[in-house]
C-alpha positions in Angstrom: -91.7 -109.4 108.8 -95.5 -109.8 109.6 -97.8 -111.1 106.9 -100.1 -108.7 104.9 -102.9 -109.1 102.5 -101.9 -109.6 98.9 -102.6 -106.2 97.3 -103.5 -104.8 100.7 -107.2 -105.6 100.4 -109.2 -107.8 102.8 -111.4 -110.5 101.2 -114.9 -109.5 100.4 -117.6 -110.1 103.0 -120.4 -112.6 102.2 -123.6 -111.1 100.8 -126.8 -110.8 102.8 -127.9 -114.3 101.9 -125.2 -116.8 102.6 -125.3 -120.6 103.3 -121.9 -122.1 103.9 -122.8 -125.5 102.5 -124.1 -123.9 99.3 -120.9 -121.7 99.2 -118.7 -124.8 99.1 -120.9 -126.4 96.4 -120.6 -123.2 94.4 -116.8 -123.2 94.8 -116.6 -126.6 93.1 -119.2 -126.5 90.3 -116.4 -126.6 87.7 -114.8 -129.8 89.1 -117.5 -132.4 89.5 -115.2 -135.4 88.8 -112.4 -134.2 91.0 -111.9 -136.4 94.1 -113.0 -134.4 97.2 -112.9 -136.9 100.0 -110.9 -140.2 100.6 -111.8 -142.1 103.7 -111.4 -145.7 105.0 -114.3 -146.9 102.9 -113.6 -145.2 99.5 -113.7 -141.9 97.9 -116.2 -139.2 96.9 -116.0 -136.7 94.0 -117.1 -133.1 94.3 -120.2 -133.9 92.2 -121.2 -136.8 94.4 -120.5 -134.7 97.5 -122.9 -132.0 96.4 -125.6 -134.6 95.6 -125.2 -136.3 99.0 -125.3 -132.9 100.9 -128.6 -132.1 99.2 -130.1 -135.5 99.9 -129.0 -135.4 103.6 -130.7 -132.0 103.8 -133.9 -133.3 102.2 -133.9 -136.4 104.4 -133.4 -134.5 107.7 -136.3 -132.1 106.8 -138.4 -135.1 105.9 -137.8 -136.4 109.5 -139.8 -133.4 110.7 -136.8 -131.3 111.7 -137.3 -127.5 111.5 -135.2 -124.5 110.8 -132.4 -123.9 113.4 -133.1 -127.0 115.4 -130.0 -128.7 116.6 -128.8 -132.2 115.5 -126.0 -134.0 117.4 -123.2 -135.1 115.2 -121.2 -137.9 116.9 -119.1 -139.5 114.2 -115.6 -140.6 113.5 -113.9 -138.8 110.6 -115.4 -139.9 107.3 -117.1 -138.7 104.2 -120.4 -139.3 106.1 -119.3 -136.8 108.7 -118.7 -134.1 106.1 -122.0 -134.8 104.2 -123.9 -134.9 107.5 -122.5 -131.6 108.8 -122.9 -129.7 105.5 -126.3 -131.4 104.8 -127.6 -130.1 108.1 -126.3 -126.6 107.4 -127.7 -126.7 103.8 -131.1 -127.4 105.4 -130.8 -124.5 107.8 -130.4 -126.9 110.8 -127.6 -126.5 113.3 -125.2 -129.5 113.6 -123.6 -129.9 117.0 -120.3 -131.6 116.4 -119.0 -133.4 119.5 -115.9 -135.1 120.6 -115.9 -138.8 120.0 -113.7 -139.6 123.0 -116.2 -138.7 125.8 -118.5 -140.7 128.1 -122.2 -141.4 128.0 -122.6 -138.9 130.9 -121.0 -136.2 128.7 -123.3 -137.0 125.7 -126.4 -137.1 127.9 -125.5 -133.6 129.1 -124.8 -132.3 125.5 -128.1 -133.8 124.3 -130.0 -132.1 127.0 -128.1 -128.8 126.8 -128.4 -128.5 123.1 -131.9 -129.9 122.9 -130.9 -131.8 119.8 -133.9 -133.2 118.0 -131.9 -135.9 116.1 -128.5 -137.5 116.2 -126.2 -138.6 113.5 -123.8 -141.2 114.7 -121.1 -143.7 113.6 -122.0 -147.3 114.1 -119.1 -147.8 116.5 -120.4 -145.0 118.7 -124.0 -146.1 118.7 -123.8 -148.0 122.0 -122.5 -145.1 123.9 -125.2 -142.8 122.4 -127.9 -145.3 123.3 -126.6 -145.3 126.8 -126.6 -141.5 126.9 -130.2 -141.4 125.6 -131.3 -144.0 128.1 -130.2 -141.7 131.0 -133.2 -139.5 130.2 -133.5 -135.8 130.5 -134.1 -135.2 126.8 -135.8 -137.2 124.1 -134.2 -137.5 120.6 -136.7 -137.9 117.8 -134.5 -139.8 115.3 -131.1 -141.5 115.2 -129.3 -141.7 111.8 -126.4 -144.2 111.8 -123.4 -144.1 109.5 -122.6 -147.6 108.0 -124.4 -149.8 110.6 -123.0 -153.2 111.0 -126.1 -154.8 112.6 -129.8 -154.4 112.8 -131.0 -151.1 114.1 -133.5 -150.5 116.8 -136.8 -148.6 116.5 -136.3 -144.9 115.7 -132.9 -145.7 114.1 -132.1 -145.6 110.4 -129.0 -145.9 108.3 -127.6 -142.8 106.7 -127.4 -144.5 103.3 -131.1 -145.5 103.5 -132.0 -141.9 104.4 -130.0 -140.6 101.4 -131.5 -143.3 99.1 -135.1 -142.5 99.9 -134.7 -138.7 100.0 -135.0 -136.3 97.1 -132.2 -133.7 97.0 -133.3 -130.4 98.5 -133.3 -128.1 95.5 -132.4 -124.8 97.3 -130.5 -124.2 100.5 -132.2 -122.6 103.5 -132.2 -118.8 103.0 -129.7 -118.2 105.8 -127.7 -115.0 106.4 -124.0 -114.8 107.2 -124.8 -114.1 110.9 -127.4 -116.9 111.3 -126.4 -119.8 113.6 -124.5 -122.4 111.5 -123.2 -125.0 113.9 -122.0 -125.6 117.4 -118.7 -126.9 118.9 -118.3 -127.6 122.6 -115.4 -125.9 124.4 -114.0 -127.4 127.6 -115.0 -125.6 130.8 -112.7 -124.8 133.6 -115.3 -126.3 136.0 -115.8 -129.4 134.0 -119.0 -128.7 132.1 -118.4 -128.0 128.4 -119.7 -124.8 126.8 -121.8 -124.9 123.7 -120.0 -122.4 121.4 -122.4 -121.2 118.6 -120.8 -120.2 115.3 -122.4 -118.6 112.3 -122.5 -119.6 108.6 -119.9 -116.9 107.8 -117.3 -117.9 110.4 -115.8 -120.9 108.4 -115.8 -118.7 105.3 -113.7 -116.2 107.1 -111.2 -118.7 108.5 -110.6 -120.1 105.0 -110.3 -116.6 103.4 -108.0 -115.2 106.1 -105.9 -118.2 106.9 -106.3 -121.3 104.7 -105.8 -119.4 101.4 -103.4 -116.5 102.1 -101.3 -117.9 105.0 -101.1 -121.6 104.2 -101.5 -121.0 100.5 -103.6 -124.1 99.9 -104.1 -125.1 96.2 -106.5 -127.2 94.2 -103.7 -129.6 93.6 -103.1 -130.2 97.3 -104.0 -133.4 99.2 -104.8 -132.4 102.8 -104.6 -134.7 105.8 -105.4 -133.7 109.4 -104.5 -135.7 112.5 -106.8 -133.3 114.5 -110.3 -134.6 114.1 -113.2 -132.7 112.5 -115.0 -132.2 115.8 -112.1 -129.9 116.8 -112.3 -126.3 115.5 -108.7 -126.8 114.2 -109.6 -130.0 112.5 -112.8 -128.6 111.0 -110.8 -126.0 109.1 -108.0 -128.4 108.1 -110.3 -131.2 106.9 -113.3 -129.4 105.6 -113.5 -125.6 105.3 -110.0 -125.0 103.9 -109.5 -127.7 101.3 -113.1 -127.7 100.1 -112.9 -123.9 99.6 -110.1 -124.4 97.0 -111.1 -127.7 95.5 -108.3 -129.8 97.1 -108.6 -133.4 98.1 -109.1 -134.5 101.8 -107.8 -137.7 103.4 -110.1 -138.7 106.4 -109.1 -141.3 109.0 -111.5 -142.7 111.5 -108.9 -144.3 113.8 -106.6 -142.6 116.3 -103.7 -140.7 114.7 -100.9 -142.9 116.0 -97.6 -142.6 114.3 -98.0 -145.8 112.3 -101.6 -144.9 111.2 -100.4 -141.5 110.1 -97.3 -142.8 108.3 -99.5 -145.3 106.4 -101.6 -142.4 105.0 -98.5 -140.4 104.2 -97.2 -143.2 102.1 -100.4 -144.5 100.5 -102.4 -141.3 100.0 -99.4 -139.0 99.5 -100.8 -135.9 101.2 -98.9 -132.7 100.4 -100.2 -130.8 103.5 -100.4 -132.3 107.0 -102.0 -130.8 110.1 -100.9 -132.0 113.4 -100.1 -131.1 117.0 -96.8 -131.1 119.0 -97.6 -134.2 121.0 -98.1 -136.1 117.7 -94.9 -134.7 116.2 -92.9 -135.9 119.2 -94.4 -139.4 118.9 -93.5 -139.5 115.2 -89.9 -138.4 115.6 -89.5 -141.0 118.4 -91.0 -143.8 116.2 -88.8 -146.5 114.7 -91.2 -146.4 111.7 -90.4 -142.7 110.9 -90.4 -142.6 107.1 -87.6 -141.1 105.1 -88.0 -137.7 103.4 -88.0 -139.4 100.0 -91.0 -141.6 101.0 -93.5 -138.7 101.6 -94.9 -135.9 99.5 -95.2 -133.3 102.2 -94.7 -129.7 101.2 -96.2 -128.0 104.2 -97.0 -128.9 107.8 -99.2 -127.1 110.3 -99.2 -127.3 114.1 -101.7 -126.0 116.7 -103.5 -127.1 119.8 -100.5 -126.5 122.1 -97.3 -124.5 121.9 -94.7 -126.1 119.6 -91.3 -126.5 121.3 -88.5 -125.1 119.1 -86.5 -128.3 119.3 -89.4 -130.4 117.9 -89.9 -128.0 114.9 -86.2 -127.9 114.2 -85.8 -131.7 114.3 -88.8 -132.3 112.1 -87.5 -129.8 109.5 -84.0 -131.3 109.7 -85.5 -134.8 108.9 -88.1 -133.9 106.2 -86.9 -130.6 104.9 -90.3 -129.1 105.6 -91.3 -126.3 107.9 -93.9 -126.7 110.6 -96.2 -123.6 110.6 -97.1 -123.2 114.3 -100.1 -121.1 115.3 -102.8 -120.6 117.9 -106.5 -120.6 117.5 -109.5 -121.5 119.7 -112.9 -122.9 119.6 -114.3 -119.4 120.2 -112.4 -117.9 117.2 -112.8 -121.2 115.1 -109.3 -121.3 113.8 -105.8 -119.8 113.9 -105.3 -116.0 114.4 -101.7 -115.9 115.4 -99.3 -117.8 113.1 -95.9 -118.3 111.7 -95.7 -117.9 108.0 -94.2 -120.2 105.4 -90.6 -119.1 104.5 -90.1 -117.1 107.7 -90.8 -119.5 110.6 -89.6 -118.4 114.0 -89.5 -121.6 116.0 -90.2 -121.1 119.7 -92.8 -118.4 118.8 -96.4 -118.5 117.6 -95.6 -115.9 114.9 -97.6 -112.8 114.0 -101.2 -111.8 113.9 -103.0 -113.2 110.9 -104.2 -110.3 108.6 -107.8 -109.6 109.3 -107.3 -110.2 113.1 -106.1 -107.8 115.7 -104.5 -108.9 119.0 -103.8 -107.1 122.3 -101.9 -108.1 125.4 -103.4 -106.6 128.5 -102.4 -106.6 132.1 -104.6 -107.1 135.2 -105.6 -103.5 135.0 -106.9 -104.0 131.5 -104.2 -101.8 129.9 -101.8 -102.8 127.2 -98.5 -104.2 128.4 -95.1 -103.3 126.8 -93.1 -105.7 124.7 -91.3 -108.3 126.7 -93.9 -108.5 129.5 -96.6 -111.2 129.7 -100.2 -110.2 129.2 -103.6 -111.7 128.7 -104.2 -112.2 125.0 -107.3 -110.6 123.5 -108.2 -111.1 119.8 -110.7 -109.3 117.5 -111.8 -110.7 114.1 -114.7 -111.8 112.0 -114.8 -115.5 112.9 -115.7 -115.0 116.6 -118.5 -117.1 118.0 -121.9 -115.6 118.8 -122.0 -116.9 122.4 -121.9 -119.8 124.8 -125.4 -121.2 124.6 -127.3 -120.8 127.9 -124.3 -119.3 129.7 -124.6 -115.6 129.9 -121.9 -115.1 132.6 -119.2 -116.9 130.6 -120.3 -115.3 127.4 -119.9 -111.8 128.9 -116.5 -112.8 130.4 -115.1 -114.1 127.1 -116.8 -112.1 124.4 -116.2 -108.5 125.5 -117.6 -106.2 122.8 -115.6 -106.8 119.6 -112.8 -108.5 121.6 -112.5 -112.2 122.7 -110.5 -113.0 125.7 -108.4 -116.1 124.8 -107.5 -117.2 128.3 -103.8 -117.5 127.2 -100.9 -115.3 128.3 -98.3 -114.2 125.7 -95.2 -112.0 125.4 -94.7 -109.8 122.3 -91.2 -109.9 121.0 -89.2 -107.0 119.4 -89.7 -108.5 115.9 -93.5 -108.5 116.3 -93.8 -112.2 117.0 -95.5 -113.6 120.1 -94.3 -116.2 122.5 -96.6 -118.4 124.6 -96.4 -117.8 128.3 -99.0 -120.1 129.8 -102.7 -120.0 130.6 -104.6 -117.3 132.4 -106.5 -119.9 134.4 -105.6 -123.4 135.7 -106.7 -125.2 132.5 -104.1 -127.5 131.0 -103.6 -128.3 127.3 -102.7 -132.1 127.0 -102.1 -133.4 123.5 -104.0 -130.4 122.2 -107.1 -131.0 124.3 -108.1 -128.9 127.3 -108.2 -130.7 130.7 -109.7 -129.2 133.8 -107.6 -130.0 136.8 -110.6 -129.4 139.0 -112.5 -132.1 137.2 -109.7 -134.6 137.6 -109.3 -133.7 141.3 -113.0 -134.1 141.9 -112.9 -137.6 140.4 -109.8 -138.6 142.4 -111.4 -137.7 145.7 -114.3 -140.0 144.9 -111.9 -143.0 145.5 -112.5 -144.3 149.0 -108.8 -144.1 149.9 -108.2 -140.5 148.7 -108.5 -137.6 151.1 -107.2 -134.8 148.9 -105.8 -134.3 145.4 -104.3 -131.5 143.4 -103.5 -131.7 139.6 -100.9 -129.6 137.8 -99.2 -129.7 134.5 -95.7 -131.1 134.2 -93.3 -130.8 131.3 -91.9 -134.0 129.7 -88.6 -134.5 127.9 -90.0 -133.1 124.7 -91.2 -129.9 126.4 -94.8 -130.9 126.2 -97.4 -130.6 129.0 -98.8 -133.7 130.8 -101.0 -134.0 133.8 -99.6 -134.9 137.2 -101.6 -135.5 140.4 -100.5 -135.1 144.0 -102.6 -137.2 146.3 -103.1 -137.4 150.1 -104.5 -140.7 151.2 -106.9 -141.1 154.2 -105.3 -142.4 157.4 -105.0 -146.2 157.4 -105.9 -146.4 153.6 -103.7 -147.6 150.7 -103.9 -147.2 147.0 -101.3 -147.4 144.1 -100.8 -144.9 141.4 -101.9 -147.4 138.7 -105.1 -148.1 140.7 -106.0 -144.4 140.8 -105.2 -143.9 137.1 -107.6 -146.7 136.3 -110.2 -145.2 138.6 -110.1 -141.9 136.8 -110.2 -143.6 133.3 -113.4 -145.4 134.3 -115.1 -142.2 135.1 -113.8 -139.6 132.7 -112.8 -139.5 129.1 -109.6 -141.6 129.0 -107.3 -138.7 127.9 -108.0 -136.8 131.1 -106.3 -139.3 133.5 -103.2 -138.1 135.3 -100.0 -139.4 133.6 -98.1 -139.4 136.9 -99.2 -139.5 140.6 -97.1 -138.7 143.6 -98.3 -139.3 147.2 -97.8 -136.6 149.9 -98.6 -136.6 153.6 -100.3 -133.2 153.1 -100.8 -130.6 150.3 -99.2 -127.1 150.6 -101.8 -124.6 151.5 -102.3 -120.9 152.3 -103.5 -119.8 155.7 -107.0 -119.7 154.3 -106.8 -123.3 153.1 -106.2 -122.8 149.4 -103.9 -125.2 147.7 -100.6 -123.6 146.6 -100.2 -125.0 143.2 -97.0 -123.0 142.6 -95.3 -125.0 145.3 -96.3 -128.2 143.7 -94.9 -127.0 140.4 -91.7 -126.1 142.2 -91.6 -129.6 143.7 -92.1 -131.1 140.3 -89.3 -129.0 138.8 -86.9 -129.9 141.7 -87.6 -133.6 141.2 -87.0 -133.5 137.4 
């Protein structure tokens, strides 16, 4: 049966003055010695975390930054990421958390688009940030570096030095629940990411509506997320949810490979793990898969892409733990459709999370009956304000109180929902959106390529991977591996096509449009 609020009452709304960073500090005043964060360099108590948040806030303001100015946050997951993000919010600044897997071109665009006045960056990512800033278009006033390993250039300062020389800001900025709190970038169907502006109250709502009542997170939990903090999913998993209940968070800078994940499972003993289907498939296929007795997991969450039923069933059979599959989005900040502990329906995305409403609509804008696919619309208090500087896309996505998700779903007789694909041609690969148009535009830059079309193919685990169909120019030659490497050099590495087939011509309509459905049929026939 669908989940409901305990006692039937929705959580109370924040008051007229609300600063999310201060809210988290207030939540944990009674546990200053409790370990809040464990990262690759050590650990931080809740008392130490509060002190560093206030010192980061004071230091950023001392740099001359002003209320609501943006600061780019380009860091690997660490306690410095958390203190930088919350320190900026405490000061009334707007952290712009960005994907660490992108190119200098991407960061140059984001700096210019957000007009960030400062940047907070991990030492390992400093070279690509410098390259982005050197491309011009926008000047950044200050660069603060987390744990630098070498001398810094003019205008650069270590985060530890900033904290050491800064007095803690005594009071948070007098923000309201609806004031801009932070940005996340959402992938665009035409390649350019969209700056999604969220409020101070939005992470409060995701914790109150999902983290506490659905996942049932406790102060005694140790939480570990494979999804990084710059993702909306990871931000809830590794910051908003656990810090709202006084739990401990394990943060990992490196990629969440099976071995890296298993090492944290064994050494740090997390009780709650947040992952994605591609990661679970890799874990179950790994020779290093630990036994049930070697881990402390009590609950596992999945999002980012639809979880195939077989993956969930095999994981539960091995570990005796359910995977709670759900769907959220950058625009809604976290999950609004979810399975529920104790009543998981593998193969579905579960029920609407209490506090959110969903509708399935046809092309005519009217509701569709059960069993028929429709475009998923969602209404709830964690919706973003807008896409910065993109009025057309804002109007298309944020329609009054409703947000158009871009996903198609089918409602089942028991009230659960089953994923039925995207409403556009965007692909979800390993939980990250990939625009086929962007990959195609890159492939045709190769001197041997005449045309290219990219589709999603399903692998043996039921997960989506990118596949390109390529037509070469007459008299030219190129191998699949050569073209893969060509794309990797020009786009973020996760965007390259995993498979490439060569065709004499692409199937097209009479007006010249590529018939992607025929390519999908060809792929299925060849499987």
